[in-house]
C-alpha positions in Angstrom: -26.4 -44.0 38.1 -28.5 -41.2 36.5 -27.0 -38.4 38.2 -23.5 -39.7 37.2 -24.6 -39.5 33.6 -26.0 -36.5 33.7 -22.7 -35.4 35.0 -20.6 -36.4 32.5 -23.4 -35.4 29.6 -22.8 -31.6 30.9 -19.1 -31.9 31.3 -18.4 -33.0 27.7 -20.9 -30.0 26.5 -18.8 -27.7 28.6 -15.6 -29.0 27.3 -17.1 -28.9 23.5 -17.8 -25.5 24.3 -14.7 -24.8 25.4 -12.9 -26.2 22.4 -15.0 -24.7 19.9 -14.3 -21.0 21.7 -10.6 -21.7 21.6 -10.7 -22.6 17.5 -12.7 -20.0 16.7 -10.6 -17.1 18.8 -7.4 -18.7 17.0 -8.7 -18.9 13.3 -10.4 -15.7 14.0 -13.3 -16.3 11.7 -16.4 -15.5 13.9 -15.0 -12.1 15.0 -14.4 -9.0 13.0 -11.5 -6.9 13.9 -10.7 -3.2 12.9 -8.1 -2.5 11.1 -6.4 1.1 9.9 -3.5 1.6 7.3 -2.0 5.1 7.4 0.4 6.2 4.7 3.0 9.1 5.3 4.7 10.7 2.5 8.0 11.2 3.8 11.4 12.4 2.7 14.2 10.6 4.0 12.2 10.2 7.5 11.0 13.8 7.3 7.4 14.0 6.3 6.5 15.3 2.6 6.0 19.3 2.7 5.1 20.3 -0.9 7.9 22.7 -2.0 10.4 22.2 0.5 13.6 21.9 -0.7 16.1 18.6 -0.7 18.7 16.9 -2.0 18.8 13.3 -3.5 21.8 11.0 -3.1 23.4 12.1 -6.3 23.5 15.7 -4.4 21.0 17.2 -7.3 18.5 19.7 -4.9 14.7 18.7 -6.0 11.6 20.0 -4.2 8.2 17.7 -4.8 4.9 19.1 -5.7 2.9 16.4 -6.5 2.8 12.5 -5.2 0.2 10.2 -5.9 -0.1 6.0 -6.1 -2.8 3.7 -6.8 -3.4 0.9 -3.9 -5.2 -1.9 -4.0 -5.4 -5.8 -3.2 -4.5 -5.4 0.4 -3.8 -8.7 2.4 -2.4 -9.9 6.2 -0.3 -12.7 6.3 0.7 -15.7 9.0 2.0 -18.5 9.4 -1.4 -20.3 8.5 -2.1 -18.3 5.3 -3.3 -15.3 3.8 -6.6 -13.2 4.5 -7.6 -10.7 2.0 -8.9 -7.0 3.1 -12.6 -6.8 1.9 -12.7 -3.5 0.7 -15.6 -1.5 -0.6 -13.9 -0.1 -3.4 -11.4 -2.3 -5.9 -8.7 0.9 -5.8 -7.3 3.5 -3.4 -5.7 6.3 -4.8 -3.4 8.1 -2.3 -2.6 11.2 -2.9 -0.5 13.3 -0.7 -2.2 16.3 -1.0 -5.2 14.9 0.1 -4.9 13.7 3.6 -8.2 12.2 3.8 -7.1 9.9 0.6 -3.7 8.3 3.0 -6.0 6.5 5.5 -8.9 3.9 5.6 -10.6 1.5 7.8 -10.8 -1.7 6.8 -11.7 -5.1 8.7 -10.7 -8.7 8.8 -11.7 -11.8 10.6 -8.0 -13.1 11.1 -7.1 -12.0 14.5 -3.0 -12.3 14.2 -0.5 -11.2 11.0 3.6 -11.0 10.7 3.1 -9.0 7.3 1.1 -6.9 5.2 0.9 -7.0 1.3 -0.8 -4.7 -1.5 -0.4 -4.2 -5.0 0.5 -0.6 -6.4 -0.6 0.0 -9.5 -3.7 -1.2 -11.8 -4.6 -3.8 -13.4 -4.7 -5.2 -16.7 -8.5 -6.0 -17.1 -9.2 -2.5 -15.6 -6.5 -0.6 -18.0 -8.2 -1.9 -21.1 -11.7 -1.8 -19.3 -11.6 2.4 -20.5 -12.2 5.3 -18.0 -14.1 4.5 -15.0 -15.6 5.9 -11.4 -14.6 6.3 -8.4 -10.8 6.7 -7.8 -10.4 5.4 -10.9 -12.2 8.8 -12.5 -10.3 10.3 -15.0 -10.6 13.4 -13.1 -8.7 12.1 -10.9 -5.4 13.3 -13.3 -4.1 9.2 -12.8 -5.1 8.1 -16.8 -3.7 8.5 -20.5 -6.8 9.4 -22.7 -4.3 9.1 -25.5 -3.0 5.5 -24.5 -5.9 4.2 -22.7 -4.2 3.3 -19.6 -3.9 4.2 -16.3 -0.8 5.8 -14.4 0.3 3.4 -11.4 2.3 6.4 -9.2 3.3 10.1 -10.3 5.9 11.8 -8.9 6.0 15.7 -9.9 8.5 18.2 -8.6 11.0 20.6 -9.4 15.1 20.2 -10.2 17.9 22.9 -11.0 19.2 19.6 -12.4 16.2 18.8 -14.8 16.6 19.5 -18.5 13.5 20.5 -19.1 13.2 24.2 -19.9 10.7 25.2 -16.8 12.9 23.3 -14.6 10.3 20.5 -13.3 10.6 17.1 -13.4 7.5 15.1 -14.1 7.3 10.8 -13.6 4.1 9.8 -14.6 4.6 5.6 -14.3 2.4 3.3 -16.2 2.2 0.2 -18.5 0.2 -3.1 -17.8 1.7 -5.7 -20.0 4.6 -7.4 -20.7 8.4 -6.6 -19.9 7.0 -2.8 -19.1 4.1 -3.7 -16.5 4.5 -0.8 -13.7 2.2 -3.1 -11.1 4.6 -3.8 -8.6 3.4 -5.9 -5.6 4.9 -5.1 -2.0 5.1 -7.1 1.0 6.5 -6.2 4.2 6.7 -7.6 8.0 6.1 -6.1 11.1 8.7 -4.5 12.8 10.9 -6.8 14.4 9.0 -9.9 12.4 6.7 -9.7 15.8 3.2 -11.8 15.2 0.7 -8.8 16.1 -2.8 -10.3 18.1 -5.7 -8.1 17.1 -8.6 -7.4 19.6 -12.3 -7.3 18.7 -12.7 -3.9 20.9 -9.5 -1.9 19.8 -8.4 -0.2 16.4 -5.3 -1.7 15.0 -3.3 1.0 13.2 -0.7 0.6 10.8 1.6 3.4 10.0 2.8 3.1 7.1 5.9 5.3 5.3 6.5 6.1 1.9 9.9 7.3 1.2 10.3 9.3 -2.4 14.1 9.1 -1.8 13.7 5.7 -3.2 12.4 6.8 -6.8 15.9 8.1 -7.3 18.1 5.4 -5.7 16.6 2.4 -5.0 17.3 -0.6 -7.4 18.3 1.6 -10.1 20.2 4.7 -9.9 18.3 7.4 -11.7 19.8 10.9 -11.7 16.7 13.7 -12.7 19.9 14.9 -14.6 19.5 12.6 -17.0 15.6 11.6 -16.9 13.4 14.3 -15.8 10.2 13.4 -18.2 8.8 10.0 -18.0 4.9 10.1 -19.4 4.6 6.6 -21.2 5.1 2.8 -20.6 8.9 1.4 -21.6 11.6 0.6 -20.3 12.6 3.4 -17.9 9.1 3.6 -16.6 9.4 -0.2 -15.2 12.9 1.0 -14.0 10.8 3.8 -12.0 8.2 1.0 -10.9 11.3 -1.0 -9.0 12.7 1.8 -7.4 9.4 3.1 -5.9 8.4 -0.5 -4.6 11.3 -0.1 -2.5 9.9 2.9 -0.9 7.4 1.1 2.1 8.2 0.4 5.3 6.1 -0.2 8.3 7.0 2.2 10.8 4.6 1.7 13.7 1.5 -0.4 14.7 -0.5 0.8 17.5 -4.2 -0.1 19.3 -7.3 1.9 20.7 
């Protein structure tokens, strides 16, 4: 009888341990999974090269010299909910002129996801808190000292269709309140909508395309000949924010 009781006790303990392990693995709450995010600036699927000539959907020639945007609130989503990705900094400034700013590594306790979300821009509370440090430092060229607010995204270049005397176009998109709020939330599904499972001993890389062509013709048709200079919050800035919110897509997900 004692042997039988011992056997039952050991069996139940083993069963309990197995169930706990399975639950832990399913929830992904006790393990850490490394995740790398890479933004790839492109124009019509071609890697961005500063100064290279392109033609937009309206037949306007253009080249790019500056491309920057603020990223925050990264999160993974699956059928069980959302997991916010912890970061050492609240905002990251992605700058096409600085390759190392387009890639960063995070970690998560959620081991499966089917979509990724993030925010483009700086929240209202941080806009009214004055100039700050890190990637929010005014020296980064993304702060309006005259307007006490941040530029959410910036695109500069040249075009023969520009009405500006020097032939340039400059889109400094900002605004953080009411109808002129230029902050945009982005949500992207994995390729094919397939759930991705992360592994502890591998780094999962999410490669995200940022297609500059969308600035001109996504939700709203915005010709360079009509708009070559946007440097203040307003309805026009909001239209550009609608457009660039459509420029992101997940190209591929790899593990190493």
